[in-house]
N, C-alpha and C positions, 0 to 999 in steps of 0.2 A: 504494499499499499504507500509506504513512503517513498519506495522507488518509483511508484507511477505519479507521486505528485511532483518528485524533484523532476522528474523526466517531462513532465507538462509544464513545469515552470521555466525549463531550459528551454524546450520550443517557444514558449510565449516570449522568452527573450531575445531570442534569435528571429521570431516571425518578421517584425516589424523592420530591421535593416534588411533582410531578405526582400520583403515587398518593396520597399523602397528602390533596391537595385533593379528590379524589373518596371519599375513607374517610372513614366507612364506606358502603359500598354495600348490604351486605347484614348480616344478624344476625351478632353476635361471640359465640362459646363462650366462657364463662368455668370454667374446672376448679377446683374447690373442693377443701380438705384435710378438708372436714366433711361429715358426711352432711346428708340434709335436716333442717331446723329447727335445724340448728349455728349458730354463731356467722357463718362466714365466708359460709354458704349464706343466713343472713337478710340480713345486711348487703349482700350483692352484689344482692339481688333490688331491695331499696329504694334503692340505688344506681343500678342498673339501669332503674329507672322514671324517675328524673332524667335519666340520660343520653339515654335514647331520647327524652325532650322536646327535648333539646338536638341528636341526631345525626339522628334518624329511624329508627334501628335499635334493635331488642331487644337485650338480653343474655339468652342462652340457658344456663342454669345446667348444669352436668354436676359432681355429685358423685363423687369420687374417693378417699374417706376410707380410711385404714388407714395401717400401718407408720411410725407416726410423721410422715407427711406426703410420706413417700418415694414413692408411688404416685402421687400427683398431681404432684409435681415431675418425677418422670421422664417421665410422659406430657407434660408441658410441654416439657421440651426436646427431645422427639421430634416435636412437633406442626409444622406447617407455618408458616413464620416471615411470614407474611403480613398479620397484624394481625387476622387473624380468630379466632383462638386466643389466650387470655390466661389467666392463672392468678393466685387471690390465696392465698398461702401465708404461713404463720406462720413467725417466728423461728428455731424448732427445724430446720427442713428445711434451711434457708440457713446457719446458724450453728453448730448443735451436732452435725448427723447425720454430718457427714463423721470426727467424732473418735468417734461412738458405734458406728459399723457399719464392719467391716472391708470390706464389699464395697458402697459404696454404687453404687445402679444409675443414676448420674446425676452429672454434674458440677454443683456448685452456682456454680461461677464463669462457667457458659456462660449461665445464665440472666440476661436482661437488666432490670435493674430499670424499672420505669416510675414508681412513687410507694410511698412510705410511708403508708399510709392512717391509721392509728392506733395507739396503744399502749393494751394491757390495763393496769389498775392491779391489781396483785396486793397483798394486804393479809395481814398475818400476824394473825391473829384467835385467841382463845382462849375456851371456855365461862366464861362471866362467874361459874361457880361456884367458879372456881380463885382468884378474888379478887386477881389481878393487873393491874397499870394500865401496868407497861414492859416493854420486852425483859429489863432487867437482872433485874427482879422474878420474870419467867417463868424466866430462867436460875437463880436461887435457890432458887427453889421445885421445880425439876427436881433441883437437887443434894441438896435436903432428903430427896427421895423418889426413890432412883435406882432406875432399872430399871422404873418405873411410867408414866413418861410416853411418850405416842405421837402422832405428828403425821400428816397427809396433806397432799398436793400433787399437782398435776396432771400434771407431767412430771419427766422425770430431771434437767433442768438445774437447776429448781427446787428437787429433792432435794439437788443438789449444793450448792445455795444455803444449804438448811437446815443440811448436813452442815460446810460451811465456817463458818457462824455457830457451830455446836455446838464445832468445834475452838477458834475464836478466843475463845468466851466460856467455855468449858470446863463445856457445857450437858449434860445427860442425857436424851435422847429418842431414838426410834425411828420409823421409817417405816413406814405400814401401807397398803396398796393400796386403791383405791375405783374404782368404775367410772364414776361423772359426778358433777355438780355437785349434783344434787338428794342423791343418795346421801351424799356428802361433808357437805353442810349438815346432814342429820340426824345423821350421828355425832358432830358437833361439838356439835350440840343436845343431844344425849342423854348427852353426855359420856364415851361410848365410846372416843372419839378426840377430846381435847379441845383438841388445836392444830392450826391448820390455814393452809398458805401457799396462797391461793385468791382467783380473780378477785374484785374488788369486788361486781360486780355479782350474783354468786351469794350474798352474804351481806350487802349493804347494810341490806335491812329488819330483819335480826335484830341487826345493830349497833346502829341506831337504835332498837329496841325493846327494847334491853337485855340480850338472851339471850346477845350475845357482845361481846366488849371487843377493839377494834382497838388493837393495838400499834405497829405502823409498816408503812409502805408501800414496796415495790421500785419499779424502773426510777428512782428519785430523782425522780419527779412528785407533786408536792401536788394534791390534789383538793378543789375548793369542796365536795363533797359531806361532805367529813372534815376540815373547816379545822383541827382541833387534833390531827391526828393526825400524827407526823413521817415523813419517810423514814428509811430507814437511813443515809443519809449524814448526815442532820440530827444523827443521836445517836452519830456518829463510827465507825461501821462501814464497814470497807475492804476487805472480804471479796470473795469471788465476786460478780461483776456478774450482774445476773439482766434480761434484756432482753426483753420479751413484745411483737411488734408484728405485724401483718398487713399486706402489702405485695402491691402488683400486679407481676406479671412477665410478661415476653414470651418465646416461644423465641429461640434462639440465631439472630441474622442478621435479625431483624425489621427492617425500615428506620429509621432514627433519626428521619426526620421523621414516622414513624407513632408510636414511641414519646413522641414531644414532643407531638404533638395528644393522645393520651390523656391524658397528664399535664396540659395546659391544661384539656381538658373536666372531668377528675375534681377537678382543684383548685377548678373554677370551682363544682361542685356541692357539694364540702366546705366551702367559703368561703360558702355562703348561710347567713345566720344562724338560719333556721328548721331547716333540714335538719341543721346541727350541732348545736343545741339536742335537737331530736327524737331523732335516731338516733344520735349519738356522745357527746354530754356526759351526757344523760340514762339512757345505758346504762353510765355508768362506764368510757367510753374517752376517750382524750385524742387530738385531732387531731395527726397527725405531718407534716403536707403540706410538699412540698418538690420541687426539680428531681430528675430521674434521676440526675446525677452527686452530688447530695447523699446521695441514698439508697446509692449505690454506695458512696462512702468511709464512710458509718456502717457500712456491712456488714463492710467489712474491719477495721475498727476492733473490731466485736463479735466477729467471728471471731478475732481475734486474742488478745482476752482470754478467748474460751471455750477456745480451745487452752491458753492457761496455766493456767486453771482445771481441765482435764482432768488436765494433767501433775501439777498439785499433788493432784488428788483419788486419784490411782493407781488410777483405773479402767482397764478393759481393753475395747478395742473388742469387740463383740459379733458 
């Protein structure tokens, strides 16, 4: 009996490494939080082309948009933990949603981090007709014309960031909704909504063309595309953090050896200079490559910060 138990334990010990040696032996399904043509969809398609060259197996993209990323995250937690279903998820679903929703349909702690792919750079911009060059000048302008300034941003966490900035600086502005990046860009350009906290890729050409003025960058990440634009940390702002990243995750129980192999393969692709320049840096994204353990630690730090932000905001889960 004891010999049988020891044999079973030994087989279990070697099963995962042996499984990883043969992995992948068939296509890998990738669940995305965006619809076709969205950021995570398009990025995984170009990443998948490179991974197929290395592993011999394609990535099959399955779009699961909606509910602030909850649909894709739930599907990922319920998938088979065999390495043949993984998911690309934005920070909101793993960091903020447990505080935003009363009944989250998945446990974010159970998803297994594979690798943090990249950070999105969010930039605070204004219509250049406002004639402001800094955050303090924008705050002063909003105080001079109370009740007339409005802004737009893509997600509730970024709206919390703007509200925190409003309280910290004593500004006067109100959020208005929008449907997508194109609509947001047009609203800022027309002056109907002259302020935006928005992904840099949506507005870089307008900034360089002089129609918009960039005031500050979130995520505390500088970019060579706008070398003279400071981060919020650079100008002394210490309010709500705003992390906007996309990472790869696996269902609960996926073997560690498979997690590590995926991490190694993706890292090799992301570290290729040509791939990095063409598909990451040129699209106003910042690589965030590291180990699964590094990513897990960062998630815990981000989540603790998000919890504190929502406590201070007074928002209630919906």
